[in-house]
TORPASE-850286 format. One record per residue: x, y, z of N, C-alpha, C in turn; residue in three letters. Coordinates in steps of 0.1 Angstrom, whole numbers, plus 5000, padded with zeros to 4 digits. Layout:
XYZXYZXYZAla
...
***
This chain:
465117137015463717127014463317146999Unk
462417076994461917086981460617166981Unk
460417266973459117336972458417296959Unk
457217266960456417226948455217316947Unk
455117376935454017466932453017396923Unk
451717386928450717316920449517416917Unk
449417456905448217536902447017436900Unk
445817476904444717386904443417456900Unk
442717396891441417456887440417346885Unk
439417326894438317236892438817086890Unk
439917046897440316906895440816856909Unk
439816836917440116786931440716646930Unk
440216556922440716426921442216426916Unk
442416506906443816516900444816566911Unk
444316666919445216716930445416606940Unk
444416526944444616426953445616316948Unk
445416276935446416186929447816236929Unk
448016366926449316426926449916416940Unk
449216456950449716456963450016306968Unk
449216216964449516076968450716026961Unk
451016066949452216026942453516076948Unk
453416176957454616226963455116146975Unk
454516026978454915946989456315896988Unk
456915896976458315856975459315966978Unk
458816086979459716196982459616236996Unk
460516327000460516377014460816517015Unk
460516577026460916717029460316817019Unk
459016797016458416877006457516977013Unk
457517107008456517207011455717226998Unk
454417196999453617216987452817336988Unk
452817416977452117546976451017516965Unk
449717516969448617496960447917626957Unk
447817666945447117786941445817746934Unk
444717766941443417736936442917856928Unk
442917836915442617946905441117966904Unk
440417986915438918016914438117896911Unk
438417776916437617656913436217676918Unk
435217616912433817626916433617566930Unk
434317456933434217396946435617426953Unk
435517466966436717496973437517366975Unk
438817386972439817266973439817216987Unk
439617086989439617027002440616907001Unk
441616917009442616817010442116707019Unk
441516607013440916507021441916407026Unk
441716357038442716257044444116317044Unk
444316427051445616487052446616387058Unk
446216297066447116197071447816117061Unk
447216097049447816017038449016087034Unk
449116217034450216297029451316327039Unk
451016297052451916347063453316277062Unk
453416157056454616087055455616157046Unk
455216237036456116297027456016447027Unk
454916507030454716647028454916707042Unk
455916797043456116867056455116977058Unk
454717047048453717157050453017177037Unk
451717207038450817247027450317387029Unk
450517467019449917607019449017617007Unk
447717657010446717667000446317816999Unk
446417876987445918006985444817996974Unk
443718076975442618066966442318196960Unk
442118206947441618326940440118316940Unk
439418426942437918426941437418396927Unk
438118426917437718406903438918346896Unk
438618286885439718226876440518336870Unk
441818336872442718436866443618386856Unk
443618246854444418186843445718126849Unk
446218036842447417956846448618046849Unk
448918136840450118216842450018306854Unk
448818366857448718446869448818356882Unk
448218236881448418146893449818106895Unk
450618076884452018046886452818156891Unk
452618276885453318396890453018426904Unk
451818416908451418436922452118336931Unk
452118206927452818106934454318126936Unk
455018166925456418196925456718316935Unk
455818416934456018526944455818486958Unk
454818396960454518346974455718266979Unk
456318186971457418106975458618196979Unk
458918296970460018386973459718466985Unk
458518516988458318597000458318507012Unk
457918377011457918287022459418257027Unk
460318257018461718237021462518357021Unk
461918477019462718597020463618627009Unk
463318566997464218586985463518686976Unk
463918806978463218906969464018936957Unk
***
């Protein structure tokens, strides 16, 4: 399985385009870290992604903490998800 970490901040359309572009891949678990976007991330038309994405996990910060903090949180999340400490 491939894990993909996507930090996102106020770019709903960019996130949608990224997820759509994954249709060529398979067996993907996508971890989206919403770094305190003003609008809550909404994965519209989840059926569009079902052909390639096995699972989507979304975690949201209440306030913007910066790209590095979002990435570090995502890496820790992936490690804890698979028990790799």
